[in-house]
C-alpha positions in Angstrom: 75.7 161.4 128.0 75.1 165.1 127.6 71.4 166.1 127.6 71.5 169.9 127.1 72.8 172.4 124.7 76.1 173.3 126.3 78.7 172.3 123.7 80.1 175.1 121.5 79.7 174.0 117.9 82.7 176.0 116.7 85.2 174.3 119.0 88.4 173.7 117.0 89.1 170.6 118.9 86.0 168.9 117.6 87.0 166.0 115.2 85.5 163.1 113.4 86.8 160.6 116.0 84.9 162.4 118.7 81.8 162.4 116.5 81.9 158.7 116.1 81.9 158.2 119.8 79.0 160.0 121.5 80.7 159.5 124.9 83.5 161.8 123.9 81.1 164.5 122.8 80.1 165.7 126.3 79.4 169.0 128.0 82.3 168.6 130.3 84.6 165.6 130.0 85.9 165.3 133.6 82.4 165.8 135.0 80.9 162.8 133.2 83.9 160.5 132.9 82.8 157.8 135.3 79.0 157.4 135.2 78.0 157.7 131.5 77.3 154.2 130.5 74.8 151.5 131.5 75.6 147.9 131.1 73.0 145.5 129.8 74.4 142.7 131.9 73.7 141.8 135.5 76.3 144.4 136.7 77.6 147.4 135.0 81.1 146.3 135.9 80.3 143.0 134.2 79.8 142.3 130.6 80.6 143.8 127.2 77.5 145.5 125.8 77.0 149.1 126.8 74.2 151.5 126.2 74.0 155.3 126.7 72.2 156.6 129.7 69.3 158.8 128.9 66.9 160.6 131.2 63.1 160.5 131.0 60.8 163.4 130.1 58.4 163.4 133.0 57.8 167.1 132.4 54.7 168.1 130.4 55.9 169.7 127.1 53.5 172.6 126.9 53.9 173.7 123.3 51.2 175.1 121.1 50.2 171.7 119.7 49.8 170.3 123.2 47.7 173.2 124.4 45.4 172.9 121.4 45.0 169.2 121.9 44.3 169.7 125.6 41.7 172.4 125.0 39.9 170.3 122.3 39.5 167.2 124.5 35.8 166.4 125.2 34.4 165.1 128.4 34.1 161.7 126.8 37.8 161.6 125.9 38.7 162.6 129.5 36.5 159.8 130.8 38.1 157.4 128.3 41.6 158.4 129.6 40.6 157.9 133.2 38.8 154.6 132.5 41.9 153.4 130.5 44.1 154.1 133.5 42.1 152.0 135.8 41.6 149.2 133.2 45.4 149.0 132.7 45.9 148.9 136.5 43.5 146.0 136.7 45.2 144.2 133.8 48.6 144.7 135.5 47.3 143.0 138.7 45.5 140.3 136.8 48.5 139.3 134.6 51.0 139.6 137.5 48.9 137.3 139.6 48.5 134.7 136.9 52.2 134.7 136.1 53.1 134.5 139.8 50.8 131.5 140.1 52.4 129.9 137.0 55.9 130.4 138.5 54.9 128.9 141.9 53.2 125.9 140.3 56.2 125.2 138.1 58.7 125.6 140.8 56.9 123.5 143.3 56.2 120.6 140.9 59.7 120.6 139.3 61.4 120.8 142.7 58.9 118.4 144.2 59.4 115.6 141.7 63.2 116.1 141.9 63.1 115.7 145.7 60.8 112.7 145.5 63.2 110.9 143.2 66.1 111.7 145.5 64.1 110.6 148.5 63.3 107.3 146.8 67.0 106.4 146.4 67.9 107.6 149.9 65.2 105.3 151.4 67.0 102.5 149.6 70.4 103.6 151.1 71.6 104.5 147.6 73.1 107.8 148.7 75.5 108.2 145.8 72.8 107.7 143.2 70.7 110.2 145.1 73.5 112.7 145.0 74.0 112.3 141.3 70.3 112.8 140.5 70.1 115.8 142.9 73.2 117.4 141.5 72.4 116.6 137.8 68.9 118.0 138.0 70.1 121.2 139.7 72.9 121.6 137.1 70.4 121.1 134.2 68.0 123.6 135.6 70.7 126.2 136.3 72.1 125.7 132.8 68.8 126.4 131.2 68.3 129.6 133.3 71.8 130.8 132.6 71.9 130.2 128.9 68.6 132.0 128.4 69.9 135.0 130.3 73.4 135.1 128.7 72.2 134.6 125.1 68.8 136.2 124.9 68.3 138.8 127.7 71.3 139.8 129.8 69.1 142.4 131.6 66.9 139.6 133.0 69.7 138.7 135.4 69.5 139.8 139.0 66.4 141.1 140.8 65.8 144.1 138.6 64.7 146.2 141.5 67.7 148.7 141.3 66.9 149.4 137.7 63.2 149.9 138.4 64.2 152.3 141.2 66.4 154.2 138.8 63.7 154.3 136.1 61.2 155.8 138.5 63.9 158.3 139.5 64.0 159.5 135.9 66.8 157.3 134.4 65.9 155.4 131.2 67.3 151.9 131.8 67.4 150.4 128.3 66.1 146.9 127.4 64.8 146.4 130.9 61.1 146.1 130.2 60.9 144.3 126.9 58.9 141.1 126.1 62.1 139.0 125.7 63.4 140.2 129.1 60.0 139.3 130.7 59.9 135.8 129.1 63.5 135.0 130.1 62.8 136.3 133.6 59.8 134.0 134.0 61.5 130.8 132.7 64.9 131.7 134.3 63.3 132.2 137.7 61.6 128.9 137.5 64.8 127.1 136.6 67.0 128.9 139.1 64.6 128.6 142.1 63.8 124.9 141.3 67.5 124.2 141.1 67.8 124.9 144.8 70.0 128.0 144.4 70.1 130.4 147.3 67.9 133.0 145.6 64.2 133.9 145.6 61.6 134.7 143.1 60.4 137.9 144.9 62.8 140.3 143.1 62.1 138.8 139.7 58.4 139.0 140.3 58.7 142.8 140.9 60.6 143.0 137.6 58.0 140.9 135.8 55.2 143.0 137.1 57.0 146.1 135.9 57.6 144.5 132.4 53.9 143.7 132.2 52.9 147.3 133.0 55.3 148.7 130.5 54.2 146.4 127.7 50.6 147.1 128.4 51.2 150.9 128.4 53.0 150.9 125.1 50.7 148.4 123.4 53.1 145.4 123.3 56.7 144.8 122.2 58.5 147.4 120.1 58.2 145.4 116.9 54.6 144.4 117.3 52.8 147.3 118.9 49.0 147.6 118.9 47.9 150.9 117.4 44.7 151.3 119.3 43.5 154.8 119.5 43.0 154.9 123.3 46.6 153.8 123.9 47.9 157.1 122.5 47.1 158.6 125.8 49.9 156.5 127.4 52.6 157.3 124.9 54.5 159.4 127.3 57.0 158.8 130.2 54.7 160.1 132.9 51.9 157.6 132.5 54.4 154.8 131.8 56.0 155.7 135.1 52.7 155.3 137.0 52.0 152.0 135.4 55.5 150.6 136.3 54.9 151.8 139.8 51.7 149.7 139.9 53.6 146.8 138.4 56.3 146.9 141.0 53.8 146.9 143.8 51.9 144.0 142.2 55.1 142.0 142.0 55.7 142.3 145.8 52.1 141.5 146.5 52.3 138.4 144.3 55.5 137.3 146.0 54.3 137.6 149.6 50.5 137.8 149.2 50.8 141.2 150.9 48.7 143.9 149.1 49.3 146.7 151.6 53.0 145.7 151.9 53.3 145.9 148.1 51.9 149.4 148.0 54.2 150.5 150.8 57.2 148.9 149.1 56.5 150.9 146.0 56.2 154.1 148.1 59.1 153.5 150.4 61.7 151.7 148.2 61.2 152.3 144.5 59.1 155.3 143.7 60.6 158.8 143.6 57.4 160.6 142.7 54.0 159.9 144.4 50.5 161.3 144.7 47.2 160.1 146.1 45.7 159.1 142.7 48.6 156.8 142.1 48.2 155.3 145.6 44.6 154.3 144.8 45.5 152.7 141.4 48.4 150.9 143.0 46.3 149.5 145.8 43.7 148.5 143.2 46.3 146.5 141.3 47.5 144.7 144.4 43.9 143.9 145.4 43.4 142.2 142.0 46.6 140.2 142.6 45.3 139.0 145.9 42.0 137.9 144.4 43.8 135.9 141.7 46.1 134.2 144.2 43.3 133.4 146.6 41.3 131.8 143.7 44.2 129.6 142.7 45.0 128.6 146.3 41.4 127.4 146.7 41.8 125.3 143.5 45.2 123.9 144.6 43.8 123.0 148.1 41.5 120.6 146.3 44.6 118.7 145.0 44.4 119.9 141.4 47.8 121.4 141.2 50.1 118.4 141.4 52.7 118.7 144.1 51.8 122.3 144.9 50.6 121.5 148.4 51.2 124.3 150.9 54.3 125.6 149.2 55.0 128.2 146.7 52.8 131.1 147.8 54.8 132.1 150.9 52.5 132.3 153.9 54.1 131.6 157.3 51.0 131.5 159.4 51.7 131.9 163.1 48.3 133.3 164.0 47.7 130.2 166.3 50.8 131.1 168.4 50.1 132.9 171.6 52.4 136.0 171.6 53.5 137.0 175.1 56.4 139.2 175.9 57.4 141.1 179.1 59.9 143.8 180.0 62.8 141.3 180.2 62.2 140.4 176.6 63.3 143.9 175.5 67.0 142.8 175.9 67.0 139.8 173.4 64.7 141.7 171.0 67.2 144.6 171.1 70.0 142.2 170.5 68.2 140.8 167.5 67.9 144.4 166.1 71.6 145.2 166.7 72.8 141.9 165.2 70.5 142.5 162.2 72.0 145.9 161.6 75.6 144.8 162.0 75.2 141.6 160.0 73.1 143.3 157.3 75.8 146.0 156.8 78.5 143.4 156.8 76.6 141.4 154.2 76.3 144.5 152.0 80.0 145.1 152.3 81.1 141.6 151.5 78.6 141.3 148.6 80.1 144.4 147.1 83.5 142.8 147.1 82.1 139.6 145.6 80.4 141.4 142.8 83.6 143.2 141.9 85.3 139.8 141.8 82.6 138.4 139.6 83.4 141.4 137.3 86.8 139.9 136.5 85.3 136.5 135.7 82.4 137.7 133.6 84.5 140.1 131.6 86.1 137.0 130.0 83.0 136.2 128.0 79.7 134.3 127.9 81.1 130.9 128.5 82.7 132.1 131.8 79.3 133.4 133.0 77.8 130.0 132.3 80.7 128.2 134.0 80.4 130.5 137.0 76.7 129.7 137.4 77.3 126.0 137.1 80.1 126.1 139.6 77.9 127.8 142.2 75.1 125.3 141.5 77.5 122.3 141.9 78.8 123.7 145.2 75.3 124.4 146.5 74.0 120.9 145.5 77.0 119.1 147.2 76.6 121.1 150.4 72.8 120.7 150.6 73.1 117.0 150.1 76.3 116.2 152.0 76.1 118.4 155.2 73.0 116.6 156.6 75.3 113.6 157.1 77.1 115.6 159.8 74.0 116.0 161.9 73.0 113.5 164.6 69.6 111.8 164.3 67.1 113.1 166.8 64.2 111.0 168.2 60.7 112.0 167.1 58.5 113.7 169.8 55.3 111.6 170.2 53.5 114.7 171.5 53.8 116.5 168.1 50.8 116.2 165.8 52.9 116.3 162.6 54.1 113.1 160.9 57.6 112.1 162.0 59.7 111.1 160.3 58.8 111.9 156.7 60.5 111.1 153.3 58.2 113.1 151.0 58.8 116.4 149.2 58.1 118.5 152.2 57.7 117.9 155.9 59.1 119.2 159.1 60.9 116.1 160.2 62.9 114.5 157.3 64.2 111.0 158.0 67.1 111.1 155.5 69.7 108.6 156.8 68.1 108.0 160.2 66.4 104.9 161.4 62.6 104.7 161.9 61.4 106.9 164.7 64.3 109.4 164.2 64.7 112.5 162.0 67.6 114.6 160.6 67.1 118.2 161.4 69.6 119.5 158.8 68.0 117.5 156.1 64.7 119.1 157.1 66.3 122.5 156.3 68.4 121.6 153.3 66.6 118.9 151.3 63.5 121.0 150.5 62.6 124.1 148.6 63.6 127.5 150.0 60.0 128.3 150.9 59.6 125.1 152.9 62.9 125.7 154.6 61.7 129.1 155.8 58.4 127.5 156.9 60.3 124.8 158.8 62.6 127.2 160.7 59.6 129.5 161.4 57.7 126.5 162.9 56.3 127.3 166.4 55.8 125.1 169.5 58.9 123.1 168.5 61.6 124.3 170.9 63.9 121.3 170.6 63.4 120.5 166.9 66.7 121.9 165.7 70.0 121.5 167.5 72.4 124.4 168.0 75.1 122.7 165.9 72.7 122.2 163.0 71.5 125.9 163.2 75.2 127.0 163.1 75.8 124.9 160.0 72.6 126.2 158.5 73.5 129.8 159.2 77.1 129.5 158.0 76.2 127.8 154.7 73.5 130.2 153.8 75.8 133.1 154.6 78.3 131.7 152.1 75.6 130.8 149.5 74.0 134.2 149.9 77.3 135.9 149.0 78.3 133.7 146.1 74.9 133.1 144.4 73.8 136.7 143.9 75.6 138.1 140.8 75.6 135.0 138.7 73.8 135.2 135.3 70.4 134.1 136.5 67.2 135.9 137.7 67.6 136.2 141.4 66.0 137.9 144.4 67.5 139.0 147.6 64.5 138.7 149.9 64.5 134.9 150.5 68.3 134.5 151.0 68.3 137.2 153.6 65.2 135.7 155.3 67.0 132.3 155.4 70.1 133.9 157.1 68.2 136.0 159.5 65.8 133.3 160.6 68.8 131.1 161.5 70.4 133.5 164.0 67.0 134.5 165.3 66.2 130.9 166.1 69.7 130.4 167.7 69.1 133.4 170.0 65.7 132.0 170.9 67.3 128.6 171.7 70.0 130.3 173.9 67.3 132.3 175.8 65.4 129.1 176.5 63.1 129.4 179.5 64.2 133.0 180.2 61.9 134.4 177.6 58.2 134.0 176.9 58.6 134.4 173.1 58.4 131.3 170.9 61.5 130.3 169.1 59.7 130.4 165.8 58.8 134.0 166.5 62.5 134.7 167.2 63.2 133.4 163.8 60.7 135.8 162.3 62.2 138.7 164.1 65.7 137.6 163.1 64.7 137.6 159.4 63.0 141.0 159.7 66.0 142.5 161.4 68.5 141.3 158.8 66.3 142.5 155.9 66.1 145.9 157.6 69.9 145.9 158.2 70.6 145.1 154.6 67.8 146.7 152.6 67.0 149.5 155.1 63.3 149.3 154.7 61.0 149.7 157.8 57.3 150.5 157.1 56.8 148.3 154.1 58.8 145.5 155.7 56.8 145.6 158.9 53.5 145.3 157.0 54.8 142.5 154.8 55.9 140.4 157.8 52.6 141.1 159.5 50.7 139.9 156.4 53.1 137.0 156.1 52.7 135.7 159.7 49.0 136.7 160.0 49.6 137.8 163.6 48.9 141.5 164.6 50.3 140.9 168.1 53.8 140.9 166.5 53.5 144.6 165.5 55.1 146.3 168.5 58.3 144.2 168.7 58.6 144.0 164.9 58.6 147.8 164.7 61.1 148.0 167.5 63.4 145.5 165.8 63.2 147.1 162.4 64.0 150.6 163.7 67.0 149.4 165.6 68.4 147.3 162.7 68.0 150.2 160.2 69.6 152.7 162.5 72.6 150.4 163.2 72.9 149.5 159.5 72.8 153.2 158.3 75.7 154.0 160.6 78.0 151.7 158.5 77.1 151.8 154.8 74.4 152.2 152.2 71.5 149.8 151.5 72.1 146.9 149.2 70.1 148.4 146.4 72.0 151.7 146.6 75.2 149.7 146.4 74.1 147.9 143.3 73.0 151.3 141.8 76.5 152.6 142.3 78.0 149.4 140.8 75.8 149.8 137.7 76.8 153.4 137.3 73.2 154.5 137.2 72.9 158.3 137.8 70.4 158.1 140.6 69.5 161.3 142.4 69.3 161.0 146.2 66.5 162.6 148.1 68.8 164.6 150.5 71.5 166.9 149.0 74.9 167.0 150.5 75.4 169.7 153.1 78.2 171.4 151.1 75.8 171.9 148.2 74.2 174.8 150.1 77.2 177.0 149.6 77.5 176.3 145.8 75.3 178.1 143.3 73.9 176.9 140.0 75.6 179.8 138.4 79.0 178.5 139.5 78.0 175.1 138.0 77.1 176.5 134.5 80.2 178.7 134.5 82.3 175.5 134.6 80.6 174.3 131.4 81.0 175.3 127.8 78.7 178.1 126.5 75.1 177.1 125.9 73.8 176.6 122.4 70.7 178.5 121.5 68.4 178.5 118.5 66.3 181.3 117.1 62.5 181.2 117.1 62.7 181.0 113.3 65.9 179.2 112.6 67.8 178.3 109.4 67.8 174.6 108.6 71.6 174.6 108.4 72.0 175.8 111.9 69.6 173.1 113.2 71.5 170.4 111.3 74.8 171.6 112.8 73.4 171.6 116.3 72.1 168.0 115.9 75.2 166.7 114.0 77.8 168.1 116.3 76.2 167.5 119.7 74.2 164.8 121.5 72.2 167.2 123.5 68.5 166.5 123.9 67.2 170.1 124.3 68.0 173.6 123.1 66.8 177.0 124.4 64.8 179.0 121.9 65.3 182.8 121.9 63.2 185.5 120.4 64.4 189.0 119.5 66.1 191.0 116.8 69.7 190.4 117.9 69.8 186.8 119.1 73.5 186.4 118.2 74.7 189.0 120.7 71.9 188.6 123.2 70.7 192.2 122.9 67.0 192.7 123.2 66.2 189.0 123.4 63.9 186.9 125.5 63.6 183.3 126.3 60.8 181.7 124.4 61.2 178.2 125.7 62.9 174.9 125.2 62.7 172.5 122.2 63.6 168.8 122.3 66.0 167.1 120.0 63.4 164.6 119.1 61.1 167.3 117.8 63.9 168.9 115.7 64.6 165.5 114.1 60.8 165.1 113.4 60.8 168.5 111.7 63.7 167.5 109.5 62.3 164.2 108.6 58.9 165.7 107.6 60.7 168.6 105.9 58.6 171.2 107.4 60.6 174.0 105.9 59.8 177.6 104.9 61.2 179.5 101.9 61.2 182.7 103.9 61.8 183.7 107.5 58.3 184.0 109.0 56.0 182.8 111.8 53.6 180.0 110.8 49.9 180.0 111.5 48.4 177.6 114.0 46.6 175.5 111.4 49.9 174.9 109.5 51.5 173.0 112.3 48.4 171.0 113.1 48.2 170.0 109.5 51.7 168.5 109.6 52.1 167.1 113.2 49.9 165.4 115.7 50.4 165.2 119.5 50.8 161.4 119.2 53.7 161.8 116.8 55.5 164.4 119.0 55.2 162.0 122.0 57.4 159.4 120.3 61.0 159.6 121.3 62.5 159.5 117.9 65.9 161.2 117.8 67.9 159.2 115.2 69.4 161.9 113.1 71.7 159.6 111.0 69.1 158.6 108.4 68.1 162.2 107.7 69.4 163.5 104.3 69.1 167.3 103.7 70.0 168.8 100.4 72.1 171.9 100.0 69.1 174.0 98.9 67.1 172.9 101.9 69.9 174.0 104.2 69.2 177.6 103.3 65.5 177.3 104.2 63.9 178.1 107.6 61.9 176.4 110.3 59.5 178.1 112.7 60.2 176.5 116.0 57.6 178.4 118.0 54.7 175.9 117.7 56.9 173.0 118.9 58.7 174.8 121.7 57.8 174.2 125.4 57.0 177.7 126.4 56.9 176.9 130.2 60.2 175.2 131.0 61.4 175.2 134.6 64.0 177.9 135.3 66.1 178.9 138.3 68.0 182.1 138.9 71.8 181.7 138.9 72.1 182.6 142.6 70.1 179.5 143.7 72.0 176.9 145.7 72.7 173.6 144.1 71.0 171.9 147.0 67.7 173.7 146.4 68.0 173.1 142.6 68.6 169.4 143.2 65.4 169.1 145.4 63.4 170.8 142.7 64.9 168.7 139.9 64.2 165.4 141.7 60.8 166.3 143.1 59.3 167.4 139.7 61.1 164.7 137.7 62.9 167.1 135.3 65.3 166.3 132.5 66.5 169.9 131.9 66.6 172.9 134.2 67.4 176.3 132.7 69.5 178.8 134.6 68.7 182.4 134.0 70.6 185.5 135.1 69.5 187.4 138.2 69.7 190.6 136.2 69.8 190.5 132.5 72.3 193.2 131.5 72.4 194.7 128.0 73.9 192.3 125.5 73.5 189.4 127.9 71.6 186.2 126.9 68.4 185.5 128.8 69.7 182.0 129.6 73.2 181.2 130.8 73.1 177.4 130.9 71.2 174.2 131.3 71.5 171.8 134.2 70.9 168.1 133.7 70.9 165.0 136.0 74.6 164.5 135.6 75.4 168.1 136.6 73.6 167.7 140.0 75.2 164.5 141.1 77.6 164.9 144.0 80.4 162.8 142.5 80.3 164.8 139.2 80.3 168.1 141.0 83.4 167.1 143.0 85.1 166.0 139.8 84.3 169.3 138.1 85.5 171.3 141.2 88.6 169.4 142.5 89.3 172.3 145.0 85.9 172.1 146.6 86.2 171.5 150.3 83.2 169.3 151.0 84.2 169.0 154.7 84.1 172.8 155.1 80.5 173.5 154.0 81.3 173.3 150.3 83.6 176.4 150.1 86.2 176.6 147.3 89.7 176.4 148.7 
């Protein structure tokens, strides 16, 4: 969708059909052909409902009204604003911690009673009845989660992290942070995880934390907002961005009980813009989450949480394990890192293919989305229940302190179909919750607990499930499926090494999980801290860092990270941090030359001209020029940039003048408030202007941002992209290097779409990107 004023109103090709479809009314059709729409379904390639992509206004709009409001703020109001920021950060952490606890309690109890019922029939050798109960319960839970997503909140599907990443990059992802989305995400996560699907609640918790932050910042849902006076300070995209950053960090902290890891995750993975003050508030939010989780863990340890036990709040404590490694251990640790990078990039490649296949299925309608989810649930249930019959029963080791065998909800030695004194190692990994499965495979001082054949079956199944489960219409996270796969080949390598290594097999499983996550997600610092806080063993730091660096390096040599792949699938116009090398030899002047002429408005403009600009374009900002001969550019100067929303507000309030004149400062303050101008109201359809009003005038000076960011036309596209992304701009004005007589002071506007590499290559088909960006 076009966001600037670069469409010529008088174009003879403009017609009513194009007006009806905003996507046809663009600044340059070939430039924006591919990435203009955002799906409200789990994948942009999947689904039917489409919304227009908008960018966010992170730039401060320094018009006369803003300057007066800023000057008139007292010390008490400034203190109130700062205090409100910290209060909201505290509430984000508090509510995220409470909801995470609720999800964990619900999952552990629902899955626990399901497994107890299945275990009861297995103990009586009624295996078919156990299968029916196991499969039926899983299908029912999956059905609830899928129907809620498909019917009420399609944006609740998936992890939500790519959309949060895009939002913090400056892309307005519609319907992502509403109350309905959050509620469906909570209930859907409980149903999907309790159903035993190969997905986690970590990604959904990040999305839930962001939803909480967004709702708190805007005073509640759109239809029932609280109009408290102090909330007016947060009625802008900049403060909302900071709150959502706190929410995403709180979600990671709630998933892994990792406060520092949560902050680093927000910094490394999702946030585009960062500063020290935001770091402090984010850390404060995660600290509140940890306090809430610790309080509930103490309550649950006393037995007041039903079947919660040790599950739910992931904590794979290996602090009691003596970590010893020598020079010879460098070889297997390096192999783990290399395998993690290769398998992670292979997983990303195959998942990309699977998601495109799911596009064909989900395009057929809602019923097909539900059937796809139920099919995956049925396959998962049958495999989890049936494959343990292939494993051989292993005798219990009397030297182990843990109970063996067990038939309860959890336990490291499940009896399943084995006689007394024996256990089934595959049942230990399959007939349990995903959290307990990870805890079992991470178990230390148990070198012979799992056979090699069982580990191969475990690894192969979760590789298949990890590919076919992500992309169905349920809330799903990628963290836990990747941990399950990585821990399997890590444990297998530890088993192969045997007595040749001093590292425990459980620690090999930890390193395998870390390497696969780095190979797929390409995170390093935050992942290292998360695993240290998970395992509670600082001695793992050196080899964990080593493994993560190798896995990320190997993975980067093959393809993009999994979240970047999903961003491309969704068609989100995400701006990368590093420009392409060929952008150095292309100037912004050449970009705007390929676009239609820029639309400009006078400082005191006729209402009819404003109506024409709004009616015939979908641009979100227009340059305002001052001078005696604005039409031909002679003797003019750039006054600033006015937003479409402000023009619509002027027309709706009918702030018109009978004569062409400048208004006084008190006149605009009498009609508008800074709070009103902060609202993103740009619906022009319901504005009715009479023919007599068309001939009246509007003084645009008080509402114009007089300090827009400008670049000279000779600046390289690479440099402009870095500026655009770093500051979080929506519009970037291009001005001539030398303003000749009769030349306009602004020659074009660049937006997010113009600076994307794909769009530039579409606009310049003869650009030789392999030869430093020179035109052939």
